[in-house]
C-alpha positions in Angstrom: -0.1 -0.1 0.0 1.4 3.2 -1.3 2.4 5.7 1.7 2.5 9.6 2.1 4.2 11.5 4.8 1.7 12.4 7.5 2.3 15.0 9.9 -1.6 15.3 11.2 -2.6 13.5 14.3 -4.9 10.2 13.0 -8.0 10.0 13.7 -10.4 6.8 13.5 -14.4 7.3 13.1 -16.8 4.4 13.2 -19.3 3.8 10.4 -21.4 1.1 9.2 -19.6 -1.5 6.9 -21.3 -1.5 3.4 -19.0 -2.6 1.0 -16.0 -4.8 1.7 -12.6 -3.4 1.2 -9.9 -1.4 1.9 -9.1 1.9 0.0 -6.2 4.8 1.1 -5.9 8.0 -1.0 -7.3 11.7 -0.8 -10.7 13.0 -0.3 -13.1 14.6 -2.8 -15.7 16.1 -0.5 -19.0 16.1 -2.8 -21.3 18.9 -1.3 -24.8 18.9 -3.0 -26.0 22.3 -1.2 -25.9 25.4 -2.8 -22.6 27.6 -3.1 -22.3 30.0 0.3 -21.8 33.5 -1.8 -20.2 36.4 0.0 -21.6 39.9 0.2 -19.1 42.8 0.5 -18.8 46.0 -1.3 -16.5 46.9 -4.3 -14.2 50.1 -4.5 -15.6 52.3 -7.2 -11.8 52.2 -8.8 -12.3 48.1 -8.8 -15.5 47.7 -10.6 -14.3 47.5 -14.3 -12.0 44.6 -13.2 -15.2 43.0 -11.5 -17.4 42.9 -14.5 -14.3 41.5 -16.1 -14.0 39.1 -13.8 -18.0 38.2 -14.6 -17.5 38.1 -18.2 -14.4 35.7 -17.4 -16.4 33.2 -15.5 -19.3 33.4 -18.0 -16.6 32.0 -20.5 -15.0 29.4 -18.6 -18.6 28.1 -17.6 -19.2 28.0 -21.4 -16.1 26.2 -22.2 -16.4 23.7 -19.2 -20.3 23.1 -20.5 -19.5 22.6 -24.1 -16.4 20.1 -23.3 -18.9 18.0 -21.0 -21.5 18.1 -24.1 -19.0 16.8 -26.4 -18.2 13.9 -24.0 -21.8 13.2 -23.6 -22.3 13.2 -27.0 -19.3 10.9 -27.6 -20.3 8.2 -25.0 -24.2 8.4 -24.9 -25.6 10.1 -28.1 -26.7 13.3 -29.7 -30.0 13.3 -28.0 -28.9 13.1 -24.5 -25.9 15.8 -25.4 -28.9 18.4 -26.5 -29.9 19.0 -22.7 -26.7 21.5 -22.7 -27.7 23.5 -25.4 -30.0 24.8 -23.3 -27.3 25.5 -20.4 -25.4 27.4 -23.1 -28.5 29.5 -24.0 -28.6 30.5 -20.3 -25.2 32.0 -20.4 -26.2 33.7 -23.8 -29.0 35.1 -21.8 -28.6 39.1 -22.6 -31.4 39.9 -20.1 -30.1 37.6 -17.3 -26.1 39.0 -17.9 -27.7 42.8 -18.4 -29.9 42.7 -15.1 -26.7 41.5 -13.5 -24.5 44.0 -14.0 -27.2 46.7 -13.7 -27.8 45.3 -10.0 -24.0 45.9 -9.8 -23.6 49.3 -11.1 -26.7 50.2 -8.7 -25.6 48.4 -5.5 -22.0 48.1 -6.0 -22.2 44.8 -4.0 -19.5 41.8 -5.3 -20.8 40.5 -8.8 -21.4 37.1 -7.0 -24.0 38.2 -4.8 -25.8 40.2 -7.7 -25.7 37.1 -10.1 -27.1 34.9 -7.4 -29.8 37.6 -6.6 -30.6 37.9 -10.2 -30.8 34.2 -11.1 -32.8 33.6 -8.3 -35.5 35.9 -9.3 -35.5 34.1 -12.8 -35.5 30.7 -11.1 -38.3 31.6 -9.0 -40.2 33.2 -11.8 -39.6 29.9 -14.6 -40.7 27.8 -11.4 -44.3 29.4 -11.3 -44.7 29.0 -15.4 -47.9 26.7 -16.1 -45.9 25.6 -19.2 -43.9 22.1 -18.3 -40.9 23.0 -21.2 -40.8 26.6 -19.6 -41.0 25.5 -16.3 -37.9 23.1 -16.6 -35.8 25.6 -17.5 -35.5 26.7 -13.9 -33.4 23.7 -13.5 -31.3 24.7 -16.3 -30.8 28.2 -14.8 -29.7 26.8 -11.5 -27.2 24.4 -12.6 -25.6 26.8 -14.6 -26.0 29.5 -12.0 -24.3 27.3 -9.5 -21.5 26.4 -12.1 -21.0 29.8 -12.8 -20.7 31.0 -9.0 -18.1 28.0 -8.4 -15.9 29.8 -11.2 -16.2 33.1 -9.7 -15.5 32.1 -6.4 -12.8 29.7 -7.2 -14.1 26.7 -5.9 -13.5 23.1 -7.5 -16.4 22.0 -9.4 -18.4 19.7 -7.4 -18.9 16.8 -10.2 -18.7 12.8 -9.5 -18.7 12.0 -13.1 -15.6 13.8 -13.8 -13.3 13.4 -11.0 -10.2 15.0 -11.6 -7.9 12.1 -10.4 -8.6 8.6 -8.2 -10.5 9.9 -5.0 -12.3 8.8 -2.3 -16.0 10.3 -2.4 -16.8 11.8 1.1 -20.4 13.0 0.6 -23.6 13.7 3.2 -25.5 11.3 1.4 -25.7 10.3 -2.3 -28.9 10.1 -4.5 -29.4 7.4 -6.7 -28.9 9.7 -9.4 -25.5 10.9 -8.0 -24.5 7.3 -7.4 -25.1 6.3 -11.2 -23.2 9.3 -12.4 -20.3 8.5 -10.2 -16.9 8.3 -12.2 -16.2 4.6 -12.1 -12.8 4.7 -13.1 -11.7 7.3 -10.5 -13.5 6.5 -7.4 -11.1 4.7 -4.7 -14.0 4.2 -2.2 -17.3 5.9 -1.0 -18.4 7.3 2.5 -21.4 9.0 3.5 -22.4 11.0 6.4 -26.1 9.1 6.8 -27.2 6.4 4.6 -27.4 2.4 5.3 -26.2 -0.8 4.2 -29.2 -0.8 1.7 -28.6 2.6 0.3 -28.2 3.1 -3.4 -24.8 4.5 -3.0 -24.1 1.1 -1.5 -25.5 -0.9 -4.0 -23.4 1.1 -6.7 -20.3 0.4 -4.6 -20.8 -2.8 -4.5 -21.4 -2.9 -8.0 -18.1 -1.1 -8.5 -16.2 -3.2 -6.4 -14.9 -0.5 -4.1 -15.4 0.0 -0.2 -17.8 1.6 1.0 -18.4 2.9 4.8 -21.8 4.9 6.0 -23.4 6.3 8.8 -20.4 8.1 9.6 -22.0 11.2 11.2 -20.4 14.9 10.0 -17.3 13.4 8.3 -17.9 15.8 5.9 -17.6 19.0 8.2 -14.3 16.9 9.6 -12.4 16.7 6.6 -11.5 18.7 3.5 -10.8 18.1 -0.3 -7.5 16.9 -0.8 -7.0 15.3 3.1 -5.5 11.7 3.4 -7.8 9.1 4.7 -8.2 5.2 4.7 -11.5 3.4 4.4 -11.9 0.1 5.9 -14.9 -1.8 4.4 -14.8 -4.7 6.6 -14.9 -3.2 9.9 -16.9 0.2 9.1 -13.9 2.4 9.6 -12.7 5.6 8.5 -9.2 6.7 9.5 -8.3 9.9 8.7 -4.5 10.9 8.2 -3.4 7.0 9.0 0.2 7.1 10.3 3.1 4.6 9.1 2.2 2.0 11.5 -1.5 2.1 10.3 -0.9 1.9 6.8 1.6 -1.1 7.1 -0.9 -2.8 9.3 -3.5 -2.4 6.5 -1.2 -3.7 4.0 -0.8 -6.7 5.2 -4.5 -6.9 5.8 -5.2 -5.9 2.1 -2.8 -8.9 1.0 -4.2 -11.3 3.3 -7.5 -10.5 1.7 -6.8 -10.3 -2.0 -5.1 -13.8 -1.2 -8.8 -14.9 0.1 -10.3 -13.2 -2.6 -8.4 -15.0 -5.5 -9.7 -18.3 -3.8 -13.4 -17.1 -3.9 -12.9 -15.9 -7.7 -11.3 -19.5 -8.7 -14.1 -21.2 -7.0 -16.3 -19.0 -9.0 -15.6 -20.4 -12.3 -17.1 -24.0 -11.0 -21.0 -24.6 -10.9 -23.2 -23.5 -7.9 -23.9 -27.1 -6.5 -23.8 -28.2 -2.7 -22.1 -31.0 -0.9 -25.3 -33.0 -1.5 -25.7 -32.6 -4.8 -28.2 -29.7 -4.9 -27.7 -26.9 -7.7 -28.5 -23.5 -6.3 -29.7 -20.6 -9.1 -27.5 -17.5 -8.4 -28.3 -14.6 -10.6 -27.2 -10.9 -10.7 -28.9 -7.7 -10.5 -27.9 -4.8 -12.9 -28.9 -1.2 -13.4 -26.9 -0.5 -16.7 -26.8 -1.6 -20.0 -23.0 -2.1 -19.7 -23.1 -4.2 -16.3 -23.9 -7.1 -18.7 -20.3 -7.6 -19.0 -19.8 -7.8 -15.3 -22.6 -10.4 -14.9 -20.8 -12.7 -17.5 -17.3 -12.2 -16.0 -18.8 -13.6 -12.4 -20.6 -16.2 -14.0 -24.0 -15.5 -13.3 -27.1 -17.4 -14.5 -29.0 -14.6 -15.7 -29.8 -11.4 -14.5 -32.4 -11.4 -11.8 -33.4 -7.6 -11.3 -32.7 -5.3 -13.9 -33.6 -2.0 -12.4 -35.1 0.1 -15.1 -35.7 3.5 -13.4 -31.9 4.4 -14.1 -33.0 4.8 -17.5 -34.9 7.6 -16.4 -33.0 9.1 -13.8 -29.9 9.6 -16.0 -32.3 11.8 -18.7 -33.5 14.9 -18.5 -36.7 13.6 -20.2 -39.0 10.7 -20.3 -37.1 8.1 -22.6 -39.1 6.9 -25.8 -40.3 3.3 -26.2 -38.0 3.0 -28.8 -34.9 4.1 -26.6 -36.4 1.4 -24.1 -36.5 -1.0 -26.1 -33.3 -0.8 -27.6 -31.4 -0.9 -24.0 -33.5 -3.9 -23.2 -32.6 -5.7 -26.2 -29.2 -5.2 -25.8 -29.1 -6.5 -22.2 -31.6 -9.7 -23.3 -29.3 -10.3 -26.5 -25.9 -10.0 -24.1 -27.5 -12.5 -21.6 -28.9 -14.9 -24.1 -29.7 -18.1 -23.1 -30.2 -17.2 -19.6 -33.1 -15.2 -18.1 -33.4 -11.7 -17.7 -36.1 -10.3 -14.9 -36.7 -6.8 -16.3 -38.5 -5.1 -13.1 -40.9 -2.1 -14.3 -40.1 1.5 -13.1 -39.7 1.9 -9.4 -39.5 5.5 -9.4 -40.4 8.0 -6.4 -39.6 7.4 -2.9 -35.7 8.0 -2.5 -35.7 7.9 -6.5 -37.6 10.9 -7.9 -36.9 12.5 -11.4 -34.9 15.8 -11.3 -36.6 18.6 -12.8 -40.1 16.6 -12.8 -41.6 18.2 -9.8 -45.1 18.0 -11.6 -45.1 13.9 -11.6 -43.6 13.7 -8.3 -44.8 16.4 -6.0 -43.1 16.7 -2.8 -44.3 14.2 0.2 -43.9 13.9 3.5 -43.3 10.2 3.6 -42.4 9.8 0.0 -41.3 6.0 0.5 -45.1 5.2 1.4 -46.1 7.6 -1.1 -46.6 7.9 -4.7 -44.0 5.6 -6.4 -43.6 2.6 -8.2 -46.5 0.5 -9.2 -48.6 3.6 -8.1 -47.0 6.2 -10.3 -47.4 3.7 -13.4 -51.2 3.3 -13.0 -51.3 6.9 -12.3 -49.4 7.6 -15.4 -50.5 4.6 -18.2 -48.8 6.7 -21.1 -45.4 6.6 -19.7 -46.3 2.4 -18.3 -47.5 1.7 -21.4 -44.4 2.4 -23.2 -42.2 0.5 -20.7 -44.5 -2.5 -21.2 -44.5 -2.3 -25.2 -40.6 -1.9 -25.0 -40.1 -4.6 -22.6 -42.8 -6.9 -24.9 -40.9 -6.4 -27.9 -37.5 -7.2 -26.4 -39.0 -10.7 -25.2 -38.3 -12.5 -28.7 -34.8 -11.4 -28.7 -34.3 -13.8 -25.7 -35.8 -15.1 -22.1 -37.7 -12.1 -20.9 -39.2 -11.8 -17.7 -41.6 -9.2 -16.6 -41.7 -7.9 -12.8 -43.9 -5.7 -11.0 -42.4 -3.4 -8.1 -44.6 -2.3 -4.9 -47.5 -4.8 -5.4 -49.7 -4.4 -2.7 -52.4 -6.9 -3.7 -54.5 -9.0 -5.8 -56.4 -5.8 -6.9 -53.4 -3.9 -7.8 -51.8 -6.8 -9.8 -54.8 -7.2 -11.7 -54.7 -3.2 -12.9 -50.9 -3.9 -13.8 -51.9 -7.3 -15.6 -55.0 -5.4 -17.5 -52.2 -2.4 -18.8 -50.1 -5.3 -19.8 -53.2 -6.8 -21.7 -53.7 -3.6 -23.7 -50.3 -3.2 -24.8 -50.1 -6.9 -26.6 -53.4 -5.9 -28.3 -51.7 -2.6 -29.6 -48.7 -4.8 -30.7 -50.7 -7.1 -32.6 -52.4 -4.3 -34.1 -49.2 -2.9 -35.0 -48.0 -6.2 -36.1 -45.3 -6.2 -33.8 -43.8 -9.4 -33.0 -43.4 -10.5 -29.1 -43.6 -13.5 -26.8 -46.9 -14.3 -25.5 -45.7 -16.6 -23.5 -43.7 -14.2 -21.3 -43.7 -15.1 -17.5 -44.8 -12.3 -15.4 -44.2 -11.8 -11.8 -44.2 -9.6 -8.8 -42.0 -8.2 -6.1 -43.0 -9.3 -2.6 -41.7 -6.6 -0.5 -44.6 -4.8 1.3 -46.4 -7.0 3.9 -49.9 -6.4 2.7 -48.4 -8.7 -0.4 -46.5 -11.2 2.1 -50.0 -11.8 3.5 -51.7 -12.5 0.2 -49.3 -14.3 -1.2 -51.2 -17.4 -2.2 -53.9 -14.7 -3.7 -51.3 -13.4 -5.6 -50.0 -16.9 -6.8 -53.1 -17.1 -8.7 -52.2 -14.5 -11.5 -48.1 -14.8 -11.0 -45.2 -16.9 -12.7 -42.9 -15.9 -9.8 -42.1 -14.0 -7.2 -38.8 -12.2 -6.3 -38.7 -10.8 -2.4 -37.1 -7.1 -2.1 -36.1 -7.6 1.5 -34.4 -4.1 1.6 -38.1 -2.5 1.3 -40.0 -5.5 3.1 -37.7 -5.5 6.1 -38.3 -1.6 6.2 -42.0 -1.9 6.2 -42.1 -4.6 8.6 -40.2 -2.9 11.1 -41.2 0.4 10.4 -37.6 2.0 9.8 -36.6 4.1 7.2 -33.2 2.4 6.2 -32.3 5.9 4.6 -32.7 7.5 8.3 -29.2 7.1 9.8 -31.0 7.9 13.4 -32.9 4.8 13.1 -30.7 2.6 10.5 -29.1 0.7 12.9 -32.5 -1.1 14.1 -32.4 -2.2 10.1 -32.3 -5.9 10.9 -32.6 -8.9 8.6 -32.1 -11.2 11.4 -35.5 -10.1 13.3 -37.8 -12.9 13.8 -40.8 -11.2 12.2 -38.4 -11.2 9.0 -37.6 -14.6 8.9 -41.3 -16.0 9.8 -42.4 -13.8 7.0 -40.0 -15.1 4.4 -40.7 -18.6 5.1 -44.6 -17.8 5.0 -44.1 -16.3 1.5 -42.2 -19.4 0.5 -44.8 -21.8 1.9 -47.8 -20.2 0.4 -45.9 -19.8 -2.8 -44.6 -23.1 -3.4 -48.2 -24.6 -2.2 -49.6 -22.8 -5.5 -46.4 -24.1 -7.8 -44.6 -21.0 -7.8 -40.8 -20.3 -7.7 -39.5 -17.8 -5.2 -36.2 -15.8 -5.7 -34.8 -13.1 -3.3 -33.0 -9.9 -4.9 -32.7 -7.7 -1.9 -29.3 -7.5 0.0 -30.1 -10.2 2.1 -29.3 -12.5 -1.3 -25.7 -11.3 -1.5 -24.8 -11.6 2.3 -22.8 -14.9 3.0 -24.6 -15.0 6.7 -27.9 -15.3 5.5 -27.8 -17.4 2.1 -27.8 -20.4 4.0 -31.2 -19.3 6.3 -32.6 -18.7 2.7 -31.6 -21.4 1.1 -32.9 -23.4 4.0 -36.3 -21.9 3.9 -36.8 -22.8 0.4 -35.8 -19.7 -1.5 -35.4 -20.9 -5.3 -32.8 -18.2 -6.7 -30.7 -15.8 -5.2 -30.1 -12.3 -7.1 -27.3 -9.9 -5.9 -24.9 -7.6 -7.3 -21.7 -9.2 -9.4 -19.0 -8.8 -7.2 -21.2 -10.7 -4.2 -21.3 -13.9 -6.3 -17.8 -15.5 -5.5 -18.6 -15.3 -2.0 -21.7 -16.9 -2.0 -20.8 -19.5 -4.1 -17.9 -20.2 -2.2 -20.2 -20.9 0.6 -23.0 -22.6 -1.4 -20.2 -25.0 -2.9 -19.2 -26.0 0.9 -22.3 -26.8 2.6 -25.1 -29.2 2.2 -28.8 -28.3 1.6 -29.9 -30.6 4.5 -27.5 -28.6 6.7 -29.2 -25.4 5.4 -32.6 -26.7 6.4 -31.5 -27.6 9.8 -30.5 -24.4 10.2 -33.6 -22.9 9.2 -35.8 -25.2 11.2 -33.5 -24.1 14.4 -33.5 -20.4 13.3 -37.4 -20.4 13.1 -37.4 -21.4 17.1 -35.2 -18.4 18.0 -37.0 -15.5 19.5 -34.7 -12.9 19.3 -32.5 -10.9 16.4 -29.3 -11.4 18.2 -29.5 -15.2 18.5 -30.8 -15.7 15.1 -27.5 -13.7 13.5 -25.3 -15.4 16.0 -26.5 -18.8 14.5 -26.2 -17.7 10.9 -22.9 -16.3 11.4 -21.4 -19.7 13.2 -22.9 -21.3 10.1 -21.4 -19.4 7.5 -18.1 -19.1 9.3 -17.5 -22.6 9.7 -18.0 -23.0 6.4 -15.7 -20.0 4.9 -12.0 -20.0 6.4 -10.7 -16.2 5.5 -8.2 -13.8 7.0 
C-alpha cells in the first residue's frame, strides 16, 4: 500500500460497513448544497475589473459545458447531449447578464451576490410557469448559476462524473442519480455521513467493487478535499491521517484479503452445487446496459433484477418506447440464453426524477407515497411505453417482467390489464412479442406477503425485495441514520414472513427468488436456501463469496439451520446462529 508522509494526528471514525475492501487516498468532498455566496462592497476603482471577472466566469463556464456536451455526445449520443444546449443558452441570455450588471452598478455589491440575486429571481419566475417545458428551464438556470458562482469564487467543480484524479468520495448522502453518475474509473471508495447498508450509494459501491462506509456522522464537516484517509470497508472504519504503522498494518490485511478473494474467484468458475448435490440458482442485479459484461465475468446464471429506473434518472426527459427497447434488447441479447428479469419503473420514494416536480410532487413520507406501480398506474402513457418496449424485447431472449411495490391482488390485476392492452396494441401494429412471457411480482410490502397465496393465482414467479420488506415490517426508514441501526434482517418477524411467503408460493407451484441485499450476504444465504428460496440475485461482485459458501455446505444442513432459527426469539440469537454456520464453512483472514 502506497504511503505519504503524515504530519497530522490520526483520527479513527466508526461507521457502518457497507461494501467490503480497503482504500487509501485523498478525499473529494461532494456537497450537494448551494454555493455559499459572500457579500461585500467593491471599491469604485475596481468595478471595471469586477465586471471583467464576471465575463471571464461566463466564458469559463461556457467552455466547461461545451466540453461536457462533447463527452456526452461521444459516450451516450446526440440526443442526450441536447440538454446542454439549454445550459449554453442561459449563458447567452442578455436579459440575465444585463440585469446582473445593472444590479452591480446600482448597489456596488460584489458581482457574485448580484448574479445570485438575479438568477434566483429568474429561477423562481420560471418555476411558477404553467408550461412544463418552460418550467423545466428553472433547473437549467439553477445548474448553470451554480457553475458560474463556483468559477467566480474559485471553487472546484463538485462533479462526481468527472473526478480529476483517483479519489475517495465523501458526501453527506448520495441520491440514486448521484450514485449512477460516479466516475467509476476514479472513485477509490465511498463514505457518507448518513445512509444505510441498503442505500443506493452502497449498491453502486458494491457493483463498482470499491469499499464503502456509511453512517459516519458529520465526516463532511471534519475533512476537506485533499485530506488523506483510509477506508476499511470490512469493519466500517474511516481513518483520517493514518500513521505509517496503520498503513503498514492495513497493507498486510489487504494482501491477506486479496489472497482469499483470489480463492473465491477461482471457486466462482465452478457450478453452484452444494456438497449433497443440489444446484442453486445464482443471478445478478444490474442497473445499466454496460453491466452485462460484469455479469458474465462473475458467471451469473442470468439477471434476476434489471432496475430500469436508471434509464430515467440519467436522462432529462422520459425515454421513448424505442429508446427503452434498444436498452432492454441489448441486455437480453447479451445475456441469452440466460433469463433477464426486467422490473418495471420503481421511480418515486428516494428515486424521483430531477426537474419533474409535476410528476413527483414533494411528499412528507415518499417511501410510503406515490412510487413504483402506483406511479405507473397513475401515468398509463409512461407505463405502456415501457411495457411495449419490454414485450418487443421478449422475442430476443428469455425475458421475464416483474412489477414492483405490489400491495395485493387488485393492484396486480390492474397492472396486468394494462399489459393486456399493450399486447393488443402490438398485435394491431403487427409487432412480434412472446405471448408466453412470464410475469411476476415483487414481494416487498407486508400486505403482499400476507396475500401471497392470492397473488400466486396470476403470477408466474415472485421475487422478495428484502430491503423494503424489512423496512416496512419493522417501521424503519433505512435511509434515516438515526434509526438505520435498527434495520435487522435477522428479526424473527422477518424470518417468519419469509417462510410464510415461500410456503404459500410453493403450495401454488410458484417459484420464489430473493433480490434484496440479504441474497448477497453470506451470513443469510444458507438461511434463505434452507427456508426454500429457489433463486438468489445480487450485485455481481457478491457472487464469488456466495458461490464459495454454497459449494462448502449441504442443503440438508441449511434446512436444519432454518428449523433452528425459526424457533429462536431474538435477532441477536438468529444472527449469531447464521454467522456461526457461515463462518464454519468459509475460512478467511
